[in-house]
C-alpha positions in Angstrom: -78.7 -30.2 -16.5 -79.1 -28.3 -13.3 -78.9 -24.5 -13.2 -77.8 -22.4 -10.3 -78.9 -18.8 -9.9 -76.9 -16.4 -7.7 -78.9 -13.3 -6.9 -76.7 -11.7 -4.1 -73.2 -11.8 -5.3 -70.9 -9.4 -3.4 -67.1 -9.3 -3.6 -65.2 -10.4 -0.5 -64.1 -7.5 1.6 -66.9 -5.3 0.5 -67.9 -4.6 4.1 -64.6 -2.6 4.5 -65.9 0.0 2.1 -69.6 0.3 2.9 -70.0 0.4 6.6 -70.0 3.6 8.7 -66.6 2.9 10.1 -64.8 2.7 6.8 -61.1 3.3 6.9 -61.4 5.4 3.7 -63.1 8.2 5.8 -59.9 8.5 7.9 -57.6 9.2 4.9 -56.8 12.8 4.1 -54.8 14.4 1.4 -51.5 14.3 3.3 -51.9 10.5 3.9 -52.5 9.9 0.2 -49.6 12.1 -0.8 -47.3 10.2 1.5 -48.0 6.9 -0.3 -44.9 6.1 -2.3 -43.4 3.1 -4.1 -41.1 2.1 -6.9 -37.5 1.5 -7.3 -34.8 3.7 -5.8 -31.4 4.2 -7.5 -29.7 2.4 -4.6 -32.0 -0.6 -4.9 -31.5 -0.8 -8.7 -27.7 -0.6 -8.1 -27.9 -3.4 -5.5 -29.9 -5.6 -7.7 -27.5 -5.0 -10.6 -24.5 -5.8 -8.5 -26.1 -9.0 -7.3 -27.0 -10.0 -10.9 -23.5 -9.3 -12.0 -21.9 -11.3 -9.2 -24.2 -14.2 -10.0 -23.3 -14.1 -13.7 -19.6 -13.9 -12.9 -19.8 -16.8 -10.5 -21.8 -18.8 -13.0 -19.1 -18.3 -15.7 -16.3 -19.2 -13.3 -18.1 -22.4 -12.2 -17.8 -23.6 -15.8 -14.0 -23.8 -15.4 -13.9 -25.8 -12.2 
C-alpha cells in the first residue's frame, strides 16, 4: 500500500495572520468592544409571532 507524507501542512487563510499587513494589527480595544451579536427582544418577539401565526394557520388548514 502506498503511503503519502505531508510535511508542510498549513491551514487555508494562514497568510491573513502571519504577514506584515495583518488586519489584526489594525484592531484596537474600541473596535473589539463594538463587536456585538445575539438576539434582541424585538427579534425574539418577531420570531415568536411568526411561529404562532404558522401554527394557527396549520391548525386552521386541517378544517378546510
